[in-house]
Chimera marker file (.cmm) of the C-alpha trace (Angstrom):
<marker_set name="trace">
<marker id="1" x="-16.525" y="20.220" z="26.357" r="1" g="1" b="0" radius="0.5"/>
<marker id="2" x="-15.503" y="18.759" z="22.980" r="1" g="1" b="0" radius="0.5"/>
<marker id="3" x="-16.358" y="15.291" z="21.771" r="1" g="1" b="0" radius="0.5"/>
<marker id="4" x="-13.566" y="12.874" z="22.637" r="1" g="1" b="0" radius="0.5"/>
<marker id="5" x="-12.312" y="10.861" z="19.657" r="1" g="1" b="0" radius="0.5"/>
<marker id="6" x="-9.386" y="8.524" z="19.217" r="1" g="1" b="0" radius="0.5"/>
<marker id="7" x="-9.138" y="8.285" z="15.478" r="1" g="1" b="0" radius="0.5"/>
<marker id="8" x="-10.854" y="8.629" z="12.156" r="1" g="1" b="0" radius="0.5"/>
<marker id="9" x="-11.168" y="6.331" z="9.155" r="1" g="1" b="0" radius="0.5"/>
<marker id="10" x="-12.201" y="7.808" z="5.811" r="1" g="1" b="0" radius="0.5"/>
<marker id="11" x="-14.453" y="5.746" z="3.557" r="1" g="1" b="0" radius="0.5"/>
<marker id="12" x="-13.980" y="6.139" z="-0.175" r="1" g="1" b="0" radius="0.5"/>
<marker id="13" x="-16.805" y="5.067" z="-2.474" r="1" g="1" b="0" radius="0.5"/>
<marker id="14" x="-15.177" y="3.352" z="-5.438" r="1" g="1" b="0" radius="0.5"/>
<marker id="15" x="-16.319" y="2.034" z="-8.815" r="1" g="1" b="0" radius="0.5"/>
<marker id="16" x="-14.601" y="-1.341" z="-8.503" r="1" g="1" b="0" radius="0.5"/>
<marker id="17" x="-13.411" y="-2.611" z="-5.111" r="1" g="1" b="0" radius="0.5"/>
<marker id="18" x="-10.994" y="-5.228" z="-6.532" r="1" g="1" b="0" radius="0.5"/>
<marker id="19" x="-9.242" y="-2.552" z="-8.620" r="1" g="1" b="0" radius="0.5"/>
<marker id="20" x="-9.104" y="-0.129" z="-5.692" r="1" g="1" b="0" radius="0.5"/>
<marker id="21" x="-7.829" y="-2.802" z="-3.290" r="1" g="1" b="0" radius="0.5"/>
<marker id="22" x="-5.133" y="-3.820" z="-5.777" r="1" g="1" b="0" radius="0.5"/>
<marker id="23" x="-3.965" y="-0.196" z="-6.014" r="1" g="1" b="0" radius="0.5"/>
<marker id="24" x="-3.917" y="0.509" z="-2.287" r="1" g="1" b="0" radius="0.5"/>
<marker id="25" x="-2.479" y="-2.903" z="-1.339" r="1" g="1" b="0" radius="0.5"/>
<marker id="26" x="-0.130" y="-3.769" z="-4.210" r="1" g="1" b="0" radius="0.5"/>
<marker id="27" x="1.003" y="-0.279" z="-5.173" r="1" g="1" b="0" radius="0.5"/>
<marker id="28" x="0.797" y="1.864" z="-2.033" r="1" g="1" b="0" radius="0.5"/>
<marker id="29" x="1.475" y="-0.939" z="0.465" r="1" g="1" b="0" radius="0.5"/>
<marker id="30" x="-1.667" y="-1.130" z="2.612" r="1" g="1" b="0" radius="0.5"/>
<marker id="31" x="-2.711" y="-4.480" z="4.068" r="1" g="1" b="0" radius="0.5"/>
<marker id="32" x="-6.300" y="-5.704" z="3.938" r="1" g="1" b="0" radius="0.5"/>
<marker id="33" x="-7.479" y="-6.205" z="7.542" r="1" g="1" b="0" radius="0.5"/>
<marker id="34" x="-11.207" y="-6.842" z="7.061" r="1" g="1" b="0" radius="0.5"/>
<marker id="35" x="-13.722" y="-7.297" z="4.237" r="1" g="1" b="0" radius="0.5"/>
<marker id="36" x="-17.357" y="-7.984" z="3.617" r="1" g="1" b="0" radius="0.5"/>
<marker id="37" x="-18.383" y="-11.415" z="2.388" r="1" g="1" b="0" radius="0.5"/>
<marker id="38" x="-17.058" y="-12.043" z="-1.156" r="1" g="1" b="0" radius="0.5"/>
<marker id="39" x="-19.513" y="-12.006" z="-4.067" r="1" g="1" b="0" radius="0.5"/>
<marker id="40" x="-17.607" y="-14.784" z="-5.854" r="1" g="1" b="0" radius="0.5"/>
<marker id="41" x="-14.349" y="-16.738" z="-5.807" r="1" g="1" b="0" radius="0.5"/>
<marker id="42" x="-12.634" y="-14.026" z="-7.841" r="1" g="1" b="0" radius="0.5"/>
<marker id="43" x="-9.760" y="-12.259" z="-6.109" r="1" g="1" b="0" radius="0.5"/>
<marker id="44" x="-10.846" y="-9.360" z="-3.884" r="1" g="1" b="0" radius="0.5"/>
<marker id="45" x="-14.452" y="-9.573" z="-5.123" r="1" g="1" b="0" radius="0.5"/>
<marker id="46" x="-16.187" y="-7.948" z="-2.172" r="1" g="1" b="0" radius="0.5"/>
<marker id="47" x="-18.164" y="-4.756" z="-1.626" r="1" g="1" b="0" radius="0.5"/>
<marker id="48" x="-16.267" y="-3.302" z="1.320" r="1" g="1" b="0" radius="0.5"/>
<marker id="49" x="-12.724" y="-3.468" z="2.677" r="1" g="1" b="0" radius="0.5"/>
<marker id="50" x="-10.783" y="-2.017" z="5.608" r="1" g="1" b="0" radius="0.5"/>
<marker id="51" x="-7.113" y="-1.416" z="4.910" r="1" g="1" b="0" radius="0.5"/>
<marker id="52" x="-4.211" y="-0.351" z="7.115" r="1" g="1" b="0" radius="0.5"/>
<marker id="53" x="-0.768" y="1.117" z="6.491" r="1" g="1" b="0" radius="0.5"/>
<marker id="54" x="1.058" y="1.708" z="9.748" r="1" g="1" b="0" radius="0.5"/>
<marker id="55" x="-1.378" y="3.660" z="11.928" r="1" g="1" b="0" radius="0.5"/>
<marker id="56" x="-3.442" y="4.845" z="8.949" r="1" g="1" b="0" radius="0.5"/>
<marker id="57" x="-6.740" y="3.116" z="8.164" r="1" g="1" b="0" radius="0.5"/>
<marker id="58" x="-8.870" y="3.478" z="5.062" r="1" g="1" b="0" radius="0.5"/>
<marker id="59" x="-12.169" y="1.923" z="4.030" r="1" g="1" b="0" radius="0.5"/>
<marker id="60" x="-13.237" y="1.251" z="0.448" r="1" g="1" b="0" radius="0.5"/>
<marker id="61" x="-16.880" y="0.694" z="-0.415" r="1" g="1" b="0" radius="0.5"/>
<marker id="62" x="-18.508" y="-0.368" z="-3.662" r="1" g="1" b="0" radius="0.5"/>
<marker id="63" x="-20.596" y="2.391" z="-5.256" r="1" g="1" b="0" radius="0.5"/>
<marker id="64" x="-23.075" y="-0.210" z="-6.516" r="1" g="1" b="0" radius="0.5"/>
<marker id="65" x="-25.099" y="-2.723" z="-4.531" r="1" g="1" b="0" radius="0.5"/>
<marker id="66" x="-24.191" y="-6.381" z="-4.956" r="1" g="1" b="0" radius="0.5"/>
<marker id="67" x="-21.339" y="-5.446" z="-7.286" r="1" g="1" b="0" radius="0.5"/>
<marker id="68" x="-23.773" y="-4.781" z="-10.159" r="1" g="1" b="0" radius="0.5"/>
<marker id="69" x="-22.352" y="-1.768" z="-11.957" r="1" g="1" b="0" radius="0.5"/>
<marker id="70" x="-22.300" y="-0.235" z="-15.429" r="1" g="1" b="0" radius="0.5"/>
<marker id="71" x="-19.411" y="-0.934" z="-17.796" r="1" g="1" b="0" radius="0.5"/>
<marker id="72" x="-17.878" y="2.485" z="-17.082" r="1" g="1" b="0" radius="0.5"/>
<marker id="73" x="-18.079" y="4.888" z="-14.136" r="1" g="1" b="0" radius="0.5"/>
<marker id="74" x="-20.886" y="7.434" z="-14.338" r="1" g="1" b="0" radius="0.5"/>
<marker id="75" x="-19.331" y="10.884" z="-14.825" r="1" g="1" b="0" radius="0.5"/>
<marker id="76" x="-21.795" y="12.649" z="-12.525" r="1" g="1" b="0" radius="0.5"/>
<marker id="77" x="-21.105" y="10.149" z="-9.775" r="1" g="1" b="0" radius="0.5"/>
<marker id="78" x="-17.310" y="10.570" z="-9.777" r="1" g="1" b="0" radius="0.5"/>
<marker id="79" x="-16.822" y="14.184" z="-10.834" r="1" g="1" b="0" radius="0.5"/>
<marker id="80" x="-16.171" y="15.340" z="-7.265" r="1" g="1" b="0" radius="0.5"/>
<marker id="81" x="-13.596" y="12.681" z="-6.441" r="1" g="1" b="0" radius="0.5"/>
<marker id="82" x="-10.902" y="15.056" z="-7.637" r="1" g="1" b="0" radius="0.5"/>
<marker id="83" x="-11.908" y="17.408" z="-4.810" r="1" g="1" b="0" radius="0.5"/>
<marker id="84" x="-10.931" y="14.795" z="-2.209" r="1" g="1" b="0" radius="0.5"/>
<marker id="85" x="-7.290" y="14.730" z="-1.123" r="1" g="1" b="0" radius="0.5"/>
<marker id="86" x="-5.925" y="12.336" z="1.472" r="1" g="1" b="0" radius="0.5"/>
<marker id="87" x="-2.773" y="13.748" z="3.073" r="1" g="1" b="0" radius="0.5"/>
<marker id="88" x="-0.278" y="11.244" z="4.469" r="1" g="1" b="0" radius="0.5"/>
<marker id="89" x="2.483" y="12.273" z="6.882" r="1" g="1" b="0" radius="0.5"/>
<marker id="90" x="5.462" y="10.765" z="5.057" r="1" g="1" b="0" radius="0.5"/>
<marker id="91" x="8.950" y="11.510" z="6.434" r="1" g="1" b="0" radius="0.5"/>
<marker id="92" x="10.687" y="10.177" z="3.275" r="1" g="1" b="0" radius="0.5"/>
<marker id="93" x="8.848" y="11.768" z="0.360" r="1" g="1" b="0" radius="0.5"/>
<marker id="94" x="11.732" y="11.037" z="-2.031" r="1" g="1" b="0" radius="0.5"/>
<marker id="95" x="11.699" y="7.388" z="-0.961" r="1" g="1" b="0" radius="0.5"/>
<marker id="96" x="7.939" y="7.245" z="-1.584" r="1" g="1" b="0" radius="0.5"/>
<marker id="97" x="8.549" y="8.668" z="-5.054" r="1" g="1" b="0" radius="0.5"/>
<marker id="98" x="11.076" y="5.937" z="-5.874" r="1" g="1" b="0" radius="0.5"/>
<marker id="99" x="8.836" y="3.258" z="-4.321" r="1" g="1" b="0" radius="0.5"/>
<marker id="100" x="5.910" y="4.264" z="-6.546" r="1" g="1" b="0" radius="0.5"/>
<marker id="101" x="8.055" y="4.539" z="-9.672" r="1" g="1" b="0" radius="0.5"/>
<marker id="102" x="9.397" y="1.027" z="-9.068" r="1" g="1" b="0" radius="0.5"/>
<marker id="103" x="5.785" y="-0.171" z="-9.061" r="1" g="1" b="0" radius="0.5"/>
<marker id="104" x="5.076" y="1.400" z="-12.436" r="1" g="1" b="0" radius="0.5"/>
<marker id="105" x="3.188" y="4.472" z="-11.223" r="1" g="1" b="0" radius="0.5"/>
<marker id="106" x="3.623" y="7.490" z="-13.478" r="1" g="1" b="0" radius="0.5"/>
<marker id="107" x="4.200" y="10.267" z="-10.978" r="1" g="1" b="0" radius="0.5"/>
<marker id="108" x="5.813" y="13.696" z="-11.054" r="1" g="1" b="0" radius="0.5"/>
<marker id="109" x="8.820" y="14.334" z="-8.840" r="1" g="1" b="0" radius="0.5"/>
<marker id="110" x="8.076" y="15.742" z="-5.382" r="1" g="1" b="0" radius="0.5"/>
<marker id="111" x="7.810" y="19.506" z="-5.110" r="1" g="1" b="0" radius="0.5"/>
<marker id="112" x="7.787" y="22.016" z="-2.279" r="1" g="1" b="0" radius="0.5"/>
<marker id="113" x="4.517" y="23.824" z="-1.644" r="1" g="1" b="0" radius="0.5"/>
<marker id="114" x="4.585" y="27.545" z="-0.879" r="1" g="1" b="0" radius="0.5"/>
<marker id="115" x="3.854" y="26.782" z="2.790" r="1" g="1" b="0" radius="0.5"/>
<marker id="116" x="6.954" y="24.632" z="3.256" r="1" g="1" b="0" radius="0.5"/>
<marker id="117" x="5.765" y="21.057" z="2.700" r="1" g="1" b="0" radius="0.5"/>
<marker id="118" x="7.573" y="18.673" z="0.362" r="1" g="1" b="0" radius="0.5"/>
<marker id="119" x="4.790" y="16.867" z="-1.469" r="1" g="1" b="0" radius="0.5"/>
<marker id="120" x="4.284" y="13.921" z="-3.776" r="1" g="1" b="0" radius="0.5"/>
<marker id="121" x="0.872" y="13.729" z="-5.446" r="1" g="1" b="0" radius="0.5"/>
<marker id="122" x="-0.744" y="10.578" z="-6.831" r="1" g="1" b="0" radius="0.5"/>
<marker id="123" x="-4.228" y="9.835" z="-8.156" r="1" g="1" b="0" radius="0.5"/>
<marker id="124" x="-5.923" y="6.510" z="-7.443" r="1" g="1" b="0" radius="0.5"/>
<marker id="125" x="-7.998" y="4.582" z="-10.041" r="1" g="1" b="0" radius="0.5"/>
<marker id="126" x="-11.186" y="6.407" z="-8.972" r="1" g="1" b="0" radius="0.5"/>
<marker id="127" x="-9.734" y="9.897" z="-9.247" r="1" g="1" b="0" radius="0.5"/>
<marker id="128" x="-9.157" y="10.463" z="-5.514" r="1" g="1" b="0" radius="0.5"/>
<marker id="129" x="-5.924" y="12.297" z="-4.854" r="1" g="1" b="0" radius="0.5"/>
<marker id="130" x="-3.253" y="11.217" z="-2.391" r="1" g="1" b="0" radius="0.5"/>
<marker id="131" x="-0.538" y="13.545" z="-1.140" r="1" g="1" b="0" radius="0.5"/>
<marker id="132" x="2.513" y="12.202" z="0.691" r="1" g="1" b="0" radius="0.5"/>
<marker id="133" x="4.100" y="15.137" z="2.457" r="1" g="1" b="0" radius="0.5"/>
<marker id="134" x="6.592" y="16.236" z="5.082" r="1" g="1" b="0" radius="0.5"/>
<marker id="135" x="7.840" y="19.571" z="6.397" r="1" g="1" b="0" radius="0.5"/>
<marker id="136" x="10.966" y="20.880" z="4.681" r="1" g="1" b="0" radius="0.5"/>
<marker id="137" x="13.717" y="21.289" z="7.267" r="1" g="1" b="0" radius="0.5"/>
<link id1="1" id2="2" r="1" g="1" b="0" radius="0.2"/>
<link id1="2" id2="3" r="1" g="1" b="0" radius="0.2"/>
<link id1="3" id2="4" r="1" g="1" b="0" radius="0.2"/>
<link id1="4" id2="5" r="1" g="1" b="0" radius="0.2"/>
<link id1="5" id2="6" r="1" g="1" b="0" radius="0.2"/>
<link id1="6" id2="7" r="1" g="1" b="0" radius="0.2"/>
<link id1="7" id2="8" r="1" g="1" b="0" radius="0.2"/>
<link id1="8" id2="9" r="1" g="1" b="0" radius="0.2"/>
<link id1="9" id2="10" r="1" g="1" b="0" radius="0.2"/>
<link id1="10" id2="11" r="1" g="1" b="0" radius="0.2"/>
<link id1="11" id2="12" r="1" g="1" b="0" radius="0.2"/>
<link id1="12" id2="13" r="1" g="1" b="0" radius="0.2"/>
<link id1="13" id2="14" r="1" g="1" b="0" radius="0.2"/>
<link id1="14" id2="15" r="1" g="1" b="0" radius="0.2"/>
<link id1="15" id2="16" r="1" g="1" b="0" radius="0.2"/>
<link id1="16" id2="17" r="1" g="1" b="0" radius="0.2"/>
<link id1="17" id2="18" r="1" g="1" b="0" radius="0.2"/>
<link id1="18" id2="19" r="1" g="1" b="0" radius="0.2"/>
<link id1="19" id2="20" r="1" g="1" b="0" radius="0.2"/>
<link id1="20" id2="21" r="1" g="1" b="0" radius="0.2"/>
<link id1="21" id2="22" r="1" g="1" b="0" radius="0.2"/>
<link id1="22" id2="23" r="1" g="1" b="0" radius="0.2"/>
<link id1="23" id2="24" r="1" g="1" b="0" radius="0.2"/>
<link id1="24" id2="25" r="1" g="1" b="0" radius="0.2"/>
<link id1="25" id2="26" r="1" g="1" b="0" radius="0.2"/>
<link id1="26" id2="27" r="1" g="1" b="0" radius="0.2"/>
<link id1="27" id2="28" r="1" g="1" b="0" radius="0.2"/>
<link id1="28" id2="29" r="1" g="1" b="0" radius="0.2"/>
<link id1="29" id2="30" r="1" g="1" b="0" radius="0.2"/>
<link id1="30" id2="31" r="1" g="1" b="0" radius="0.2"/>
<link id1="31" id2="32" r="1" g="1" b="0" radius="0.2"/>
<link id1="32" id2="33" r="1" g="1" b="0" radius="0.2"/>
<link id1="33" id2="34" r="1" g="1" b="0" radius="0.2"/>
<link id1="34" id2="35" r="1" g="1" b="0" radius="0.2"/>
<link id1="35" id2="36" r="1" g="1" b="0" radius="0.2"/>
<link id1="36" id2="37" r="1" g="1" b="0" radius="0.2"/>
<link id1="37" id2="38" r="1" g="1" b="0" radius="0.2"/>
<link id1="38" id2="39" r="1" g="1" b="0" radius="0.2"/>
<link id1="39" id2="40" r="1" g="1" b="0" radius="0.2"/>
<link id1="40" id2="41" r="1" g="1" b="0" radius="0.2"/>
<link id1="41" id2="42" r="1" g="1" b="0" radius="0.2"/>
<link id1="42" id2="43" r="1" g="1" b="0" radius="0.2"/>
<link id1="43" id2="44" r="1" g="1" b="0" radius="0.2"/>
<link id1="44" id2="45" r="1" g="1" b="0" radius="0.2"/>
<link id1="45" id2="46" r="1" g="1" b="0" radius="0.2"/>
<link id1="46" id2="47" r="1" g="1" b="0" radius="0.2"/>
<link id1="47" id2="48" r="1" g="1" b="0" radius="0.2"/>
<link id1="48" id2="49" r="1" g="1" b="0" radius="0.2"/>
<link id1="49" id2="50" r="1" g="1" b="0" radius="0.2"/>
<link id1="50" id2="51" r="1" g="1" b="0" radius="0.2"/>
<link id1="51" id2="52" r="1" g="1" b="0" radius="0.2"/>
<link id1="52" id2="53" r="1" g="1" b="0" radius="0.2"/>
<link id1="53" id2="54" r="1" g="1" b="0" radius="0.2"/>
<link id1="54" id2="55" r="1" g="1" b="0" radius="0.2"/>
<link id1="55" id2="56" r="1" g="1" b="0" radius="0.2"/>
<link id1="56" id2="57" r="1" g="1" b="0" radius="0.2"/>
<link id1="57" id2="58" r="1" g="1" b="0" radius="0.2"/>
<link id1="58" id2="59" r="1" g="1" b="0" radius="0.2"/>
<link id1="59" id2="60" r="1" g="1" b="0" radius="0.2"/>
<link id1="60" id2="61" r="1" g="1" b="0" radius="0.2"/>
<link id1="61" id2="62" r="1" g="1" b="0" radius="0.2"/>
<link id1="62" id2="63" r="1" g="1" b="0" radius="0.2"/>
<link id1="63" id2="64" r="1" g="1" b="0" radius="0.2"/>
<link id1="64" id2="65" r="1" g="1" b="0" radius="0.2"/>
<link id1="65" id2="66" r="1" g="1" b="0" radius="0.2"/>
<link id1="66" id2="67" r="1" g="1" b="0" radius="0.2"/>
<link id1="67" id2="68" r="1" g="1" b="0" radius="0.2"/>
<link id1="68" id2="69" r="1" g="1" b="0" radius="0.2"/>
<link id1="69" id2="70" r="1" g="1" b="0" radius="0.2"/>
<link id1="70" id2="71" r="1" g="1" b="0" radius="0.2"/>
<link id1="71" id2="72" r="1" g="1" b="0" radius="0.2"/>
<link id1="72" id2="73" r="1" g="1" b="0" radius="0.2"/>
<link id1="73" id2="74" r="1" g="1" b="0" radius="0.2"/>
<link id1="74" id2="75" r="1" g="1" b="0" radius="0.2"/>
<link id1="75" id2="76" r="1" g="1" b="0" radius="0.2"/>
<link id1="76" id2="77" r="1" g="1" b="0" radius="0.2"/>
<link id1="77" id2="78" r="1" g="1" b="0" radius="0.2"/>
<link id1="78" id2="79" r="1" g="1" b="0" radius="0.2"/>
<link id1="79" id2="80" r="1" g="1" b="0" radius="0.2"/>
<link id1="80" id2="81" r="1" g="1" b="0" radius="0.2"/>
<link id1="81" id2="82" r="1" g="1" b="0" radius="0.2"/>
<link id1="82" id2="83" r="1" g="1" b="0" radius="0.2"/>
<link id1="83" id2="84" r="1" g="1" b="0" radius="0.2"/>
<link id1="84" id2="85" r="1" g="1" b="0" radius="0.2"/>
<link id1="85" id2="86" r="1" g="1" b="0" radius="0.2"/>
<link id1="86" id2="87" r="1" g="1" b="0" radius="0.2"/>
<link id1="87" id2="88" r="1" g="1" b="0" radius="0.2"/>
<link id1="88" id2="89" r="1" g="1" b="0" radius="0.2"/>
<link id1="89" id2="90" r="1" g="1" b="0" radius="0.2"/>
<link id1="90" id2="91" r="1" g="1" b="0" radius="0.2"/>
<link id1="91" id2="92" r="1" g="1" b="0" radius="0.2"/>
<link id1="92" id2="93" r="1" g="1" b="0" radius="0.2"/>
<link id1="93" id2="94" r="1" g="1" b="0" radius="0.2"/>
<link id1="94" id2="95" r="1" g="1" b="0" radius="0.2"/>
<link id1="95" id2="96" r="1" g="1" b="0" radius="0.2"/>
<link id1="96" id2="97" r="1" g="1" b="0" radius="0.2"/>
<link id1="97" id2="98" r="1" g="1" b="0" radius="0.2"/>
<link id1="98" id2="99" r="1" g="1" b="0" radius="0.2"/>
<link id1="99" id2="100" r="1" g="1" b="0" radius="0.2"/>
<link id1="100" id2="101" r="1" g="1" b="0" radius="0.2"/>
<link id1="101" id2="102" r="1" g="1" b="0" radius="0.2"/>
<link id1="102" id2="103" r="1" g="1" b="0" radius="0.2"/>
<link id1="103" id2="104" r="1" g="1" b="0" radius="0.2"/>
<link id1="104" id2="105" r="1" g="1" b="0" radius="0.2"/>
<link id1="105" id2="106" r="1" g="1" b="0" radius="0.2"/>
<link id1="106" id2="107" r="1" g="1" b="0" radius="0.2"/>
<link id1="107" id2="108" r="1" g="1" b="0" radius="0.2"/>
<link id1="108" id2="109" r="1" g="1" b="0" radius="0.2"/>
<link id1="109" id2="110" r="1" g="1" b="0" radius="0.2"/>
<link id1="110" id2="111" r="1" g="1" b="0" radius="0.2"/>
<link id1="111" id2="112" r="1" g="1" b="0" radius="0.2"/>
<link id1="112" id2="113" r="1" g="1" b="0" radius="0.2"/>
<link id1="113" id2="114" r="1" g="1" b="0" radius="0.2"/>
<link id1="114" id2="115" r="1" g="1" b="0" radius="0.2"/>
<link id1="115" id2="116" r="1" g="1" b="0" radius="0.2"/>
<link id1="116" id2="117" r="1" g="1" b="0" radius="0.2"/>
<link id1="117" id2="118" r="1" g="1" b="0" radius="0.2"/>
<link id1="118" id2="119" r="1" g="1" b="0" radius="0.2"/>
<link id1="119" id2="120" r="1" g="1" b="0" radius="0.2"/>
<link id1="120" id2="121" r="1" g="1" b="0" radius="0.2"/>
<link id1="121" id2="122" r="1" g="1" b="0" radius="0.2"/>
<link id1="122" id2="123" r="1" g="1" b="0" radius="0.2"/>
<link id1="123" id2="124" r="1" g="1" b="0" radius="0.2"/>
<link id1="124" id2="125" r="1" g="1" b="0" radius="0.2"/>
<link id1="125" id2="126" r="1" g="1" b="0" radius="0.2"/>
<link id1="126" id2="127" r="1" g="1" b="0" radius="0.2"/>
<link id1="127" id2="128" r="1" g="1" b="0" radius="0.2"/>
<link id1="128" id2="129" r="1" g="1" b="0" radius="0.2"/>
<link id1="129" id2="130" r="1" g="1" b="0" radius="0.2"/>
<link id1="130" id2="131" r="1" g="1" b="0" radius="0.2"/>
<link id1="131" id2="132" r="1" g="1" b="0" radius="0.2"/>
<link id1="132" id2="133" r="1" g="1" b="0" radius="0.2"/>
<link id1="133" id2="134" r="1" g="1" b="0" radius="0.2"/>
<link id1="134" id2="135" r="1" g="1" b="0" radius="0.2"/>
<link id1="135" id2="136" r="1" g="1" b="0" radius="0.2"/>
<link id1="136" id2="137" r="1" g="1" b="0" radius="0.2"/>
</marker_set>
């Protein structure tokens, strides 16, 4: 008998939680539903956040304890982020394209993958890739 599950929430380790939250909330449209205790009074200055967009949940976690980090991301620490792709079931890929463009995101027009999915690809501030896709009718 298989393990019974009722969902899954990916956790992305990010260089700067406030920057990541701003991208996922203000650009993509997620809402922040829970956070760790803030480090300061600065906006979104916490080490962990749970976000939600419709039925999709996503967690963001600071790569550095107590928000103490180097001035720039360490290349060896983030090199594999490009190997992570979050696929979103998105019935209106063209609408998502226009939505992102209106928010200043430089993004290529959607394309159709060889296996019949219309896809729009975006990269977040940490180099994680997002793909909004839907089956071509």
